Wavefront OBJ file of the C-alpha trace (Angstrom):
o trace
v 57.786 103.415 171.678
v 58.680 107.061 169.996
v 59.909 110.468 170.993
v 57.456 112.422 171.947
v 54.165 111.706 174.143
v 51.911 109.373 172.640
v 48.658 109.418 173.942
v 47.433 106.222 174.378
v 43.684 104.358 173.079
v 42.947 103.969 176.672
v 43.434 107.513 177.311
v 42.098 109.442 174.564
v 39.148 111.372 174.613
v 36.537 113.428 172.945
v 38.157 114.070 168.932
v 40.759 111.975 169.969
v 38.843 109.466 171.121
v 36.361 109.423 168.497
v 39.097 109.101 165.605
v 40.845 106.355 167.816
v 38.159 104.248 166.923
v 37.869 104.774 163.105
v 40.912 104.182 162.910
v 41.408 101.340 165.237
v 42.042 97.826 164.154
v 40.295 94.296 164.005
v 41.810 93.624 167.239
v 41.479 97.596 168.791
v 44.918 98.688 167.807
v 46.157 102.314 166.711
v 49.369 101.790 164.704
v 51.815 104.352 166.363
v 52.926 106.097 163.368
v 48.955 107.354 163.892
v 48.818 107.608 167.374
v 52.354 110.246 167.588
v 49.621 112.992 165.889
v 47.349 112.304 169.548
v 48.577 115.867 170.751
v 47.287 117.101 167.653
v 43.787 115.766 166.530
v 43.465 117.791 163.126
v 46.563 116.524 161.934
v 46.052 112.820 162.607
v 42.759 114.037 160.243
v 45.305 114.759 157.295
v 47.192 112.210 157.207
v 44.341 109.488 157.469
v 42.535 111.376 154.678
v 45.693 111.383 152.411
v 46.625 108.026 153.290
v 43.382 106.488 151.913
v 42.764 109.556 149.125
v 46.466 107.523 147.047
v 46.546 104.006 148.368
v 43.284 103.282 149.077
v 40.673 104.644 146.990
v 38.528 103.301 145.331
v 39.373 105.532 142.611
v 42.566 104.890 141.695
v 43.749 103.251 138.528
v 46.815 101.701 139.045
v 46.928 97.822 141.396
v 46.863 98.054 144.938
v 49.568 96.082 145.223
v 51.797 97.796 142.879
v 51.510 101.321 144.783
v 52.755 99.817 148.497
v 54.982 98.188 146.357
v 56.504 102.095 145.456
v 55.809 102.481 149.386
v 57.903 99.897 150.263
v 60.519 100.870 148.157
v 60.682 104.464 148.498
v 60.555 104.091 152.622
v 63.781 101.198 151.940
v 65.389 103.908 149.884
v 64.674 106.079 153.087
v 65.773 104.027 155.288
v 62.403 103.856 157.600
v 62.125 100.231 158.841
v 58.959 100.887 160.636
v 56.352 102.000 157.058
v 58.647 99.222 155.102
v 57.898 96.160 157.358
v 54.384 97.238 158.220
v 53.805 98.030 154.486
v 55.336 94.990 153.250
v 53.145 93.145 155.536
v 50.470 94.918 153.594
v 51.832 93.844 150.653
v 52.401 90.419 151.559
v 48.393 90.410 152.310
v 47.515 91.930 149.028
v 49.153 89.534 146.891
v 48.519 86.157 148.916
v 52.051 84.837 147.244
v 54.908 84.944 149.675
v 57.227 83.727 147.089
v 56.082 86.692 145.340
v 56.046 89.100 148.070
v 59.894 87.412 148.913
v 60.839 88.500 144.468
v 59.601 91.450 144.895
v 61.130 92.525 148.638
v 64.777 90.543 146.861
v 64.833 93.318 143.650
v 64.022 96.940 145.715
v 66.688 95.718 147.981
v 69.131 94.638 145.352
v 68.066 97.445 142.769
v 67.932 95.687 139.878
v 64.215 96.072 139.384
v 64.317 94.178 136.122
v 64.490 90.951 137.986
v 60.720 90.767 139.672
v 58.970 93.941 137.308
v 58.241 94.156 133.850
v 59.131 97.120 131.987
v 56.060 99.227 132.523
v 56.611 98.634 136.501
v 59.582 98.784 136.643
v 59.352 102.496 135.460
v 57.305 103.959 137.780
v 59.705 102.865 140.328
v 62.570 104.059 138.831
v 60.453 107.604 138.550
v 59.686 106.856 142.391
v 63.902 106.048 142.888
v 64.639 109.004 141.002
v 61.579 111.315 143.452
v 63.062 110.296 146.554
v 66.377 110.516 146.216
v 66.477 113.277 144.400
v 63.208 115.600 143.703
v 65.530 118.494 142.966
v 66.790 116.845 140.005
v 63.525 116.257 137.987
v 63.014 116.644 134.734
v 60.415 116.983 132.120
v 61.813 113.658 130.903
v 61.112 112.265 133.685
v 57.479 112.169 133.094
v 58.086 111.541 129.361
v 59.473 108.293 129.942
v 56.910 107.047 131.995
v 54.087 107.917 129.164
v 56.293 105.972 126.917
v 56.153 103.239 129.519
v 52.391 103.073 129.005
v 51.240 104.753 131.883
v 48.883 107.954 131.566
v 48.723 111.508 132.905
v 45.948 109.942 135.964
v 48.609 107.228 136.859
v 51.285 109.096 136.848
v 49.636 111.374 138.984
v 48.979 108.270 141.543
v 52.284 106.844 141.478
v 53.916 110.101 142.404
v 51.536 110.838 144.952
v 52.006 107.612 146.351
v 56.178 108.280 146.262
v 55.149 111.997 147.499
v 52.881 110.477 150.734
v 55.425 108.150 151.771
v 58.194 110.709 151.822
v 56.020 112.291 154.080
v 55.178 109.134 156.426
v 58.676 108.185 156.467
v 59.750 111.523 158.153
v 56.766 111.833 160.694
v 58.353 108.319 161.608
v 62.330 108.628 161.485
v 62.243 112.065 163.128
v 60.179 111.747 165.849
v 61.625 107.827 166.847
v 57.919 105.979 166.050
v 58.892 102.056 166.790
v 57.599 98.726 166.275
v 57.862 97.879 168.776
v 54.033 96.419 170.457
v 52.274 95.878 167.148
v 51.825 93.432 164.581
v 51.824 93.760 161.683
v 49.740 94.321 158.346
v 46.717 95.229 159.157
v 43.754 95.620 156.906
v 43.539 98.529 155.571
v 39.594 97.848 155.369
v 36.952 98.052 152.261
v 38.879 100.221 149.814
v 35.470 101.939 148.643
v 34.493 102.898 151.970
v 35.865 106.981 152.756
v 34.211 106.393 155.983
v 36.664 102.922 156.967
v 40.236 104.390 158.259
v 42.454 101.704 159.491
v 45.736 101.526 158.434
v 47.825 98.575 156.595
l 1 2 3 4 5 6 7 8 9 10 11 12 13 14 15 16 17 18 19 20 21 22 23 24 25 26 27 28 29 30 31 32 33 34 35 36 37 38 39 40 41 42 43 44 45 46 47 48 49 50 51 52 53 54 55 56 57 58 59 60 61 62 63 64 65 66 67 68 69 70 71 72 73 74 75 76 77 78 79 80 81 82 83 84 85 86 87 88 89 90 91 92 93 94 95 96 97 98 99 100 101 102 103 104 105 106 107 108 109 110 111 112 113 114 115 116 117 118 119 120 121 122 123 124 125 126 127 128 129 130 131 132 133 134 135 136 137 138 139 140 141 142 143 144 145 146 147 148 149 150 151 152 153 154 155 156 157 158 159 160 161 162 163 164 165 166 167 168 169 170 171 172 173 174 175 176 177 178 179 180 181 182 183 184 185 186 187 188 189 190 191 192 193 194 195 196 197 198 199 200 201
């Protein structure tokens, strides 16, 4: 399931058990991307706080399905099959439309964004793509392009933070050999307005 030791829910104690109890899915599953933090529970706490803030916080203005789409795209660009499959399953659940989800995935995989997204949506994805592939090449004009497409600065920050979070999550998974083996995909992240509901999606 990974290249370093993971502590399962059945062996967790103390602070780690309390955290696992907070993040367990509906069937008690603790996703491997979270269990990989078992040896350092404080990093699990930080990971989940960031995840909830950038993807599932009630103060975000952009639609959660669009933010998930950015995460799926960044994971695809980074070659992180684990995050790609987990978050594509979550995107399908949010959309409630398998045909639309398939259309989105095809557009992302082919880098033909115009085939599935309006100009504004595509502009956010183009920004995320450049930030993922060439972060040192980012320029002020990239932000100007997002403003021109209709995003305000707070929404631009949301796009940036989702792309940045997935860079972190992808590298956690890829760098430690985290595997999908034995996991159920796309479990609900719970009520996004509840900061104490930490289930991962």
